[in-house]
VMD Tcl script that draws the C-alpha trace (Angstrom):
set ca {
  {-1.05 -10.72 2.55}
  {2.23 -11.65 4.26}
  {4.10 -11.88 0.95}
  {2.78 -8.46 -0.09}
  {3.76 -6.91 3.24}
  {7.26 -8.42 3.03}
  {7.65 -7.25 -0.57}
  {6.58 -3.71 0.32}
  {8.88 -3.55 3.33}
  {11.76 -2.74 0.96}
  {11.83 0.91 -0.23}
  {13.18 0.06 -3.68}
  {10.28 -2.30 -4.32}
  {7.77 0.34 -3.22}
  {9.34 2.76 -5.68}
  {9.28 0.14 -8.45}
  {5.61 -0.47 -7.76}
  {4.96 3.26 -8.01}
  {6.79 3.37 -11.36}
  {4.67 0.58 -12.84}
  {1.41 1.73 -11.29}
  {0.10 3.61 -14.32}
  {1.99 2.07 -17.22}
  {3.90 -1.06 -17.96}
  {7.66 -0.77 -18.16}
  {10.56 -2.98 -19.12}
  {13.24 -4.09 -16.67}
  {15.71 -1.83 -18.48}
  {13.44 1.19 -18.17}
  {12.90 0.50 -14.47}
  {16.60 -0.12 -13.80}
  {17.50 3.26 -15.31}
  {15.61 4.90 -12.44}
  {17.87 3.38 -9.75}
  {21.54 3.42 -8.81}
  {21.64 -0.39 -8.71}
  {22.28 -3.03 -11.33}
  {19.71 -4.44 -13.72}
  {20.02 -7.91 -12.09}
  {19.23 -6.34 -8.70}
  {16.09 -4.75 -10.17}
  {15.17 -8.12 -11.71}
  {15.39 -9.70 -8.26}
  {13.13 -7.00 -6.80}
  {10.66 -7.56 -9.66}
  {10.70 -11.29 -8.99}
  {9.75 -10.66 -5.34}
  {6.93 -8.32 -6.44}
  {5.71 -10.89 -8.97}
  {5.85 -13.73 -6.41}
  {3.76 -11.56 -4.07}
  {1.31 -11.05 -6.98}
  {1.83 -7.27 -6.87}
  {2.91 -7.01 -10.52}
  {2.02 -8.76 -13.73}
  {4.63 -9.74 -16.29}
  {4.08 -9.75 -20.05}
  {6.69 -11.08 -22.44}
  {7.14 -9.68 -25.91}
  {10.05 -11.34 -27.68}
  {13.02 -11.04 -25.34}
  {11.56 -8.11 -23.43}
  {9.51 -8.41 -20.27}
  {6.98 -5.75 -19.33}
  {5.85 -5.17 -15.77}
  {2.71 -3.47 -14.51}
  {1.28 -3.06 -11.02}
  {-1.50 -5.41 -10.08}
  {-3.67 -3.37 -7.66}
  {-5.81 -6.35 -6.71}
  {-2.63 -7.85 -5.23}
  {-2.88 -5.18 -2.55}
  {-6.56 -5.83 -1.79}
  {-6.09 -8.10 1.23}
  {-3.38 -5.89 2.74}
  {-5.46 -2.77 2.09}
  {-8.51 -4.34 3.72}
  {-6.46 -5.30 6.77}
  {-5.00 -1.78 7.09}
  {-8.41 -0.18 6.61}
  {-9.78 -2.25 9.47}
  {-7.46 -0.33 11.79}
  {-8.67 2.98 10.35}
  {-12.33 1.98 10.72}
  {-11.75 0.84 14.28}
  {-9.93 4.09 15.13}
  {-12.72 6.18 13.63}
  {-15.29 4.24 15.62}
  {-13.37 4.86 18.86}
  {-12.99 8.54 17.98}
  {-16.74 8.88 17.35}
  {-17.48 7.29 20.74}
  {-15.08 9.67 22.47}
  {-16.58 12.72 20.71}
  {-20.09 11.65 21.68}
  {-18.95 11.05 25.27}
  {-17.34 14.51 25.38}
  {-20.47 16.13 23.96}
  {-22.64 14.32 26.49}
  {-20.35 15.41 29.34}
  {-20.41 19.02 28.09}
  {-24.22 19.04 27.94}
  {-24.36 17.50 31.41}
  {-22.03 20.21 32.81}
  {-23.94 23.00 31.03}
  {-27.18 21.79 32.58}
  {-25.57 21.75 36.06}
  {-24.21 25.29 35.53}
  {-27.67 26.54 34.45}
  {-29.25 25.29 37.68}
}
mol new
graphics top color blue
foreach p $ca { graphics top sphere $p radius 0.5 }
foreach p [lrange $ca 0 end-1] q [lrange $ca 1 end] { graphics top cylinder $p $q radius 0.2 }
display resetview
């Protein structure tokens, strides 16, 4: 999870991951989308591969990259735990507010 979080901390790598989310692409194809050199993109791809966020397939001298969604599973689960916890706290607060409103309505009716 830490490697994935570190890899995704860099905006260029997030954009690369978005580019290879739905289809595999070559380094050259990816590099054409950015104002940086092909070697710089290769370094970003290496970080994404080391974090297991992309898969690499070689075909002759070309390398194809594709997002590996399962590489995000642990990070996604961790982030969702915050969402679940927040929703639980929100539900408790809503129920408390509703209970207080009913309590005040009953007092006003008396």
